[in-house]
C-alpha positions as CSV (number, residue, x, y, z in Angstrom):
1,M,6.3,-0.3,27.9
2,K,3.3,-1.6,25.7
3,N,4.3,-3.8,22.8
4,A,3.0,-4.5,19.4
5,V,3.4,-7.6,16.9
6,H,4.1,-6.2,13.5
7,F,3.9,-8.7,10.6
8,G,6.2,-7.8,7.9
9,A,10.1,-6.7,8.5
10,G,10.5,-5.7,5.1
11,N,11.3,-1.9,4.0
12,I,7.9,-0.8,4.5
13,G,7.4,-2.7,8.0
14,R,10.7,-1.2,9.5
15,G,11.0,2.1,7.6
16,F,7.1,3.3,8.3
17,I,4.8,1.3,10.6
18,G,7.8,-0.2,12.7
19,K,9.5,3.1,13.1
20,L,6.3,5.2,14.0
21,L,5.5,2.4,16.8
22,A,8.8,2.4,18.2
23,D,8.8,6.4,18.2
24,A,5.7,6.0,20.2
25,S,7.8,4.1,22.9
26,M,6.4,0.6,22.0
27,E,8.4,-2.4,21.8
28,V,8.0,-3.8,18.3
29,I,8.1,-7.3,17.6
30,F,8.5,-8.0,14.2
31,A,7.0,-11.4,12.6
32,D,8.5,-12.4,9.3
33,I,9.4,-15.6,7.1
34,N,12.7,-14.2,6.3
35,A,15.2,-16.1,8.6
36,P,18.3,-14.0,8.2
37,L,16.3,-10.9,8.6
38,V,14.6,-12.2,11.9
39,D,17.8,-13.3,13.2
40,Q,19.7,-10.0,12.7
41,L,16.7,-8.1,14.1
42,S,16.5,-10.4,17.1
43,H,20.2,-10.1,17.6
44,Q,20.8,-6.3,17.1
45,Q,17.5,-4.7,18.3
46,E,17.9,-1.8,16.4
47,Y,18.3,-0.3,12.9
48,I,19.2,2.8,10.9
49,V,16.3,4.5,9.0
50,K,17.6,7.4,6.6
51,V,14.7,9.9,5.9
52,V,15.4,11.9,3.1
53,D,13.5,15.0,2.1
54,T,15.0,18.5,1.5
55,E,17.7,17.5,3.5
56,C,18.8,13.9,4.9
57,K,18.8,12.7,8.7
58,T,19.4,9.5,10.1
59,D,17.3,8.0,13.0
60,I,18.2,4.7,15.0
61,V,15.1,2.8,15.9
62,T,15.5,0.9,19.1
63,H,13.4,-1.3,21.4
64,V,12.7,-3.9,18.5
65,T,13.1,-7.6,18.1
66,A,11.7,-10.2,15.8
67,V,10.5,-13.8,15.6
68,R,9.5,-16.1,12.7
69,S,5.8,-15.6,11.4
70,D,5.4,-19.3,10.9
71,G,6.7,-20.5,14.5
72,D,5.2,-20.9,17.9
73,E,6.8,-17.8,19.4
74,V,4.5,-15.4,17.4
75,I,1.5,-17.1,18.6
76,D,2.8,-16.4,22.3
77,R,3.4,-12.8,21.5
78,I,-0.1,-12.5,20.4
79,T,-1.5,-13.7,23.5
80,H,-0.3,-10.7,25.3
81,T,0.4,-8.0,22.8
82,D,-1.2,-4.5,22.9
83,L,-1.4,-3.9,19.3
84,I,-1.0,-5.7,16.0
85,T,-0.5,-4.2,12.7
86,T,0.8,-5.6,9.4
87,A,2.7,-4.3,6.2
88,V,3.0,-7.7,4.2
89,G,1.4,-6.8,1.0
90,P,-2.3,-7.5,0.0
91,E,-1.5,-11.2,-1.3
92,I,0.0,-12.4,1.9
93,L,-2.9,-11.1,4.3
94,D,-4.7,-14.4,3.8
95,K,-1.7,-16.4,4.7
96,I,-1.3,-14.7,8.2
97,A,-4.9,-14.9,9.0
98,K,-4.5,-18.4,10.6
99,T,-1.6,-17.4,12.7
100,I,-3.4,-14.4,14.1
101,A,-6.7,-16.6,14.7
102,T,-4.5,-19.3,16.5
103,G,-3.0,-16.5,18.6
104,L,-6.6,-15.1,19.5
105,E,-7.7,-18.5,20.4
106,K,-4.7,-18.9,22.8
107,R,-5.4,-15.4,24.1
108,F,-9.0,-15.9,24.9
109,A,-8.0,-19.7,26.2
110,Q,-5.7,-17.8,28.8
111,G,-8.3,-15.6,30.0
112,N,-7.0,-12.3,28.4
113,F,-10.1,-10.4,27.5
114,K,-8.2,-7.1,27.2
115,P,-9.1,-5.0,24.1
116,L,-6.9,-5.6,21.1
117,N,-6.8,-3.7,18.0
118,I,-5.4,-5.1,14.6
119,I,-4.5,-2.8,12.0
120,A,-3.6,-3.9,8.2
121,C,-1.4,-1.2,6.7
122,E,-1.6,-2.2,3.0
123,N,-1.8,-0.6,-0.4
124,M,-5.8,-2.0,-0.6
125,I,-9.3,-0.7,0.1
126,R,-10.4,-1.7,3.6
127,G,-7.5,-4.3,3.9
128,T,-8.3,-4.8,7.6
129,T,-11.9,-5.6,6.9
130,H,-10.7,-8.2,4.3
131,L,-8.2,-9.6,7.2
132,K,-11.0,-9.8,9.6
133,Q,-13.1,-12.0,7.2
134,E,-10.1,-14.4,6.8
135,V,-9.4,-14.4,10.5
136,Y,-12.9,-15.4,11.4
137,K,-12.8,-18.1,8.6
138,C,-9.9,-19.7,10.7
139,L,-11.2,-18.7,14.3
140,D,-13.1,-21.3,16.2
141,T,-16.8,-20.2,16.4
142,A,-16.9,-20.6,20.0
143,F,-14.6,-17.5,20.2
144,H,-16.5,-15.4,17.6
145,A,-18.6,-13.6,20.1
146,R,-15.5,-12.8,22.4
147,A,-13.6,-11.4,19.1
148,D,-16.8,-9.3,18.4
149,A,-16.5,-7.8,21.9
150,F,-12.8,-7.5,22.4
151,I,-10.9,-7.4,18.9
152,G,-10.9,-4.2,16.9
153,F,-10.2,-4.7,13.2
154,V,-9.3,-1.2,12.1
155,D,-9.0,0.0,8.6
156,S,-6.7,2.4,7.6
157,A,-4.9,4.4,4.9
158,V,-1.1,4.5,4.3
159,D,1.3,6.5,2.4
160,R,4.7,6.6,2.4
161,I,7.5,6.1,-0.6
162,V,10.0,3.2,0.8
163,P,12.1,2.1,-2.2
164,P,14.2,-0.8,-1.9
165,T,17.7,0.7,-1.8
166,G,20.8,-1.1,-0.6
167,A,22.8,0.3,2.4
168,A,26.3,1.6,1.5
169,N,27.7,-0.6,4.3
170,D,26.0,-3.6,3.4
171,D,23.7,-3.3,6.5
172,L,20.9,-5.6,6.0
173,L,18.6,-3.8,8.1
174,E,19.0,-0.2,7.0
175,V,16.3,1.4,5.2
176,T,15.6,4.7,3.4
177,V,12.3,6.5,3.5
178,E,11.0,9.8,2.1
179,G,10.3,12.6,4.8
180,F,6.2,12.5,4.0
181,S,4.4,9.9,5.8
182,E,0.4,9.6,6.2
183,W,-1.2,6.8,8.2
184,I,-5.0,7.6,8.8
185,V,-7.2,5.1,10.6
186,D,-10.9,4.5,11.2
187,E,-11.4,5.8,14.7
188,N,-15.0,4.3,14.8
189,Q,-13.3,0.7,14.6
190,F,-11.4,0.7,17.9
191,K,-11.9,-1.5,20.9
192,G,-10.9,0.2,24.2
193,D,-8.7,3.2,23.9
194,V,-7.4,4.6,20.8
195,P,-3.6,4.2,21.1
196,D,-1.5,7.6,21.2
197,I,1.0,7.4,18.2
198,E,2.4,10.1,16.7
199,G,2.1,10.2,13.0
200,M,-1.5,8.1,13.3
201,E,-4.2,10.4,12.3
202,K,-7.8,9.4,13.1
203,T,-10.9,10.1,11.1
204,D,-14.6,9.2,11.0
205,N,-14.6,9.5,7.1
206,L,-11.5,7.0,6.2
207,M,-13.0,6.1,2.7
208,A,-12.5,9.6,1.5
209,F,-8.5,9.3,2.5
210,I,-8.4,6.0,1.2
211,E,-9.7,7.2,-2.3
212,R,-7.7,10.2,-2.2
213,K,-4.4,8.4,-1.9
214,L,-5.5,5.5,-4.3
215,F,-6.6,8.1,-6.9
216,T,-3.6,10.6,-6.6
217,L,-0.3,9.0,-5.2
218,N,-1.0,5.4,-6.5
219,T,-2.7,6.5,-10.0
220,G,0.2,9.0,-10.5
221,H,2.8,6.8,-9.3
222,C,2.1,3.7,-11.5
223,M,1.3,6.0,-14.6
224,T,4.8,7.5,-14.1
225,A,6.0,4.0,-14.2
226,Y,4.3,2.9,-17.2
227,L,4.8,6.0,-19.3
228,G,8.5,6.1,-18.2
229,K,9.1,2.4,-19.3
230,L,7.9,3.2,-22.7
231,K,10.3,5.9,-23.0
232,G,13.1,3.6,-21.5
233,Y,13.6,5.4,-18.3
234,M,15.0,3.3,-15.3
235,T,13.5,5.2,-12.5
236,I,10.6,7.4,-11.3
237,R,12.8,10.4,-10.9
238,E,14.0,10.3,-14.5
239,A,10.6,9.6,-15.9
240,I,8.7,12.5,-14.2
241,A,11.5,15.2,-15.2
242,D,10.1,14.2,-18.6
243,Q,7.8,17.2,-19.4
244,E,5.5,15.1,-21.5
245,I,5.3,12.6,-19.0
246,Y,4.9,15.1,-16.1
247,T,2.3,17.0,-18.1
248,Q,-0.1,13.7,-18.7
249,V,0.4,12.5,-15.1
250,R,-0.6,15.7,-13.7
251,Q,-3.5,15.8,-15.9
252,A,-4.5,12.2,-14.9
253,M,-4.4,13.3,-11.1
254,F,-6.6,16.2,-11.8
255,E,-9.2,14.0,-13.6
256,S,-9.2,11.6,-10.8
257,G,-9.1,14.6,-8.6
258,D,-12.2,16.0,-9.8
259,V,-13.9,12.7,-9.1
260,L,-12.9,13.1,-5.6
261,I,-14.0,16.6,-5.1
262,R,-17.3,15.7,-6.5
263,R,-17.9,12.7,-4.3
264,Y,-16.4,13.7,-1.0
265,G,-16.3,17.6,-1.2
266,F,-12.7,18.2,-1.0
267,A,-12.0,21.8,-1.6
268,P,-10.5,22.2,-5.1
269,A,-7.6,24.6,-4.0
270,F,-6.6,22.0,-1.1
271,H,-6.8,19.1,-3.4
272,A,-4.6,20.7,-6.1
273,A,-2.1,21.8,-3.4
274,Y,-1.9,18.0,-2.5
275,I,-1.2,17.0,-6.1
276,E,1.5,19.3,-6.4
277,K,3.2,17.9,-3.4
278,I,2.7,14.4,-4.5
279,L,4.6,15.5,-7.8
280,N,7.3,16.8,-6.1
281,R,7.5,13.7,-4.0
282,F,8.2,11.7,-7.2
283,A,11.0,14.0,-8.1
284,N,12.8,13.8,-4.9
285,P,16.4,13.7,-5.7
286,Y,17.5,11.2,-2.8
287,L,14.9,8.5,-3.7
288,I,16.0,6.0,-6.4
289,D,12.9,4.3,-7.2
290,E,12.8,1.8,-10.1
291,V,9.9,2.0,-12.8
292,N,9.7,-1.9,-12.8
293,R,9.2,-1.8,-9.0
294,V,6.3,0.8,-9.0
295,G,4.7,-0.9,-12.4
296,R,4.9,-4.6,-11.4
297,Q,2.0,-6.7,-10.9
298,P,0.0,-4.6,-13.6
299,I,-2.9,-7.1,-13.7
300,R,-3.6,-6.3,-9.9
301,K,-3.2,-2.3,-10.8
302,L,-5.5,-2.9,-13.5
303,G,-8.3,-4.2,-11.2
304,R,-11.6,-2.9,-11.1
305,N,-11.2,-1.3,-7.7
306,D,-7.7,-0.3,-7.9
307,R,-5.7,2.8,-9.2
308,L,-6.4,3.3,-12.8
309,I,-9.8,1.9,-13.6
310,K,-11.6,2.8,-10.2
311,P,-11.0,6.6,-11.0
312,L,-11.9,6.0,-14.7
313,L,-15.2,4.4,-13.7
314,G,-15.7,7.8,-11.2
315,T,-15.0,10.0,-14.4
316,M,-17.5,8.0,-16.3
317,A,-20.1,8.1,-13.7
318,Y,-19.9,12.0,-13.5
319,G,-19.5,12.4,-17.2
320,I,-16.1,14.4,-16.8
321,E,-12.7,14.6,-18.6
322,N,-10.5,11.3,-18.6
323,Q,-8.3,11.5,-21.6
324,A,-5.0,11.3,-19.4
325,L,-6.6,8.3,-17.5
326,L,-7.1,6.3,-20.6
327,R,-3.6,7.0,-21.9
328,G,-2.3,5.7,-18.5
329,I,-4.5,2.6,-18.9
330,A,-3.1,2.0,-22.3
331,A,0.5,2.3,-21.1
332,A,-0.1,0.1,-18.4
333,L,-1.3,-2.7,-21.1
334,K,2.0,-2.2,-22.8
335,Y,4.1,-2.7,-19.7
336,S,6.4,-5.7,-20.5
337,N,8.6,-7.5,-17.9
338,D,9.9,-11.0,-18.3
339,N,10.7,-11.1,-14.6
340,D,6.9,-10.3,-13.7
341,P,4.4,-13.0,-14.0
342,Q,1.5,-10.6,-14.2
343,A,3.3,-8.7,-17.0
344,V,3.9,-12.0,-19.1
345,E,0.3,-13.1,-18.6
346,L,-1.1,-9.7,-19.5
347,Q,1.0,-9.6,-22.9
348,T,0.0,-13.1,-23.5
349,S,-3.7,-12.3,-23.3
350,L,-3.3,-9.3,-25.4
351,S,-1.4,-11.3,-28.1
352,E,-4.1,-13.9,-28.1
353,D,-7.2,-12.1,-27.3
354,G,-6.6,-8.5,-28.2
355,V,-7.0,-5.2,-26.2
356,R,-10.7,-4.9,-25.6
357,H,-11.3,-8.6,-24.4
358,T,-8.3,-8.3,-22.2
359,L,-9.6,-5.1,-20.5
360,Y,-13.2,-6.8,-20.1
361,K,-11.1,-10.0,-18.5
362,Y,-9.2,-8.1,-16.1
363,T,-11.2,-4.8,-15.7
364,G,-14.9,-5.8,-16.2
365,L,-15.0,-2.8,-18.7
366,D,-17.5,-3.2,-21.4
367,P,-15.5,-4.0,-24.5
368,D,-18.0,-2.0,-26.7
369,S,-17.8,1.1,-24.4
370,P,-16.3,4.5,-26.0
371,E,-13.6,4.3,-23.2
372,V,-12.5,0.9,-24.2
373,R,-12.4,1.6,-27.8
374,Q,-10.4,5.0,-27.1
375,I,-7.8,2.8,-25.0
376,E,-7.7,0.4,-28.0
377,N,-6.9,3.2,-30.3
378,I,-4.2,4.8,-28.1
379,F,-2.7,1.2,-27.6
380,N,-2.3,0.9,-31.2
381,Q,-0.6,4.1,-31.8
382,P,3.1,4.2,-32.1
383,D,5.1,4.8,-28.9
């Protein structure tokens, strides 16, 4: 049985990538910093995943164990693993790069030159390419040529809603996921054989699918959260049930979709069906996804290459409609959450520097541009 080291044993790690790997008859070694989670996974070596769609089903994931991501055992596992994947969050990738580099050095030192592929499954553009850069910073230069020859850093696009939900029986490992999932990988970046994993789709045009997900699922999801927060809703399902929010979110997704159609040649009818599928996912009655979870870290979500500003820049480049996207950005600026350091920082900047300077600071948008002036006008309107 082949095995995979998967960094990140949280809900996404267990409910999405880890499950797909285990379903493909691979032994999955989770690596995580959470000691109680690691202890229970290594003890039980299985966990429950509830898949909720038009109906609910329960799967038991087996052939799993876990090690601490900051210990020596994960280094030993890397020396002979067949695949490395991650679901740790973009901000943690840099922290695990040293561990991966150390494992690769030991792997080469032991004479293991079997091809190994590393796939970062994160909500970021070309996350694996970023991870590669960080790994090479930590990797002894004597091993760079061997890494070039034998280690594939494979970019991917991932999509599955996995909200934090407490299991009814207090099982620490049980996780609930939606039925829909999408894991698309760049087939040109693999070293050696491409693993046969059901649910992992290969493409030679990954950026089209990365931006399709970013401009549709991510754009619509965070807009639903920010508009819902302004109206006092607690969950995404409650917010999207509001007809006004639904209409604004749908329009924003069609605006960003127009960019995708022009940039990548997606068929309009095909993309319209994809938008409707996303909207139906937001309304899934079995998923309790809080607006504060989806809206958290607003500064990151307002980044120039992220889910709100990047599609806006596309509409500006093509000279096409963007009024709903502007409303979504204004709603993001209004996001307030005392438990979210980025939200606190954002509100402080708005109070001290105003809308236009704050947008310039965090997005790079020209403070005198028509779009920024429109966002400022929307922001200043009463809720």
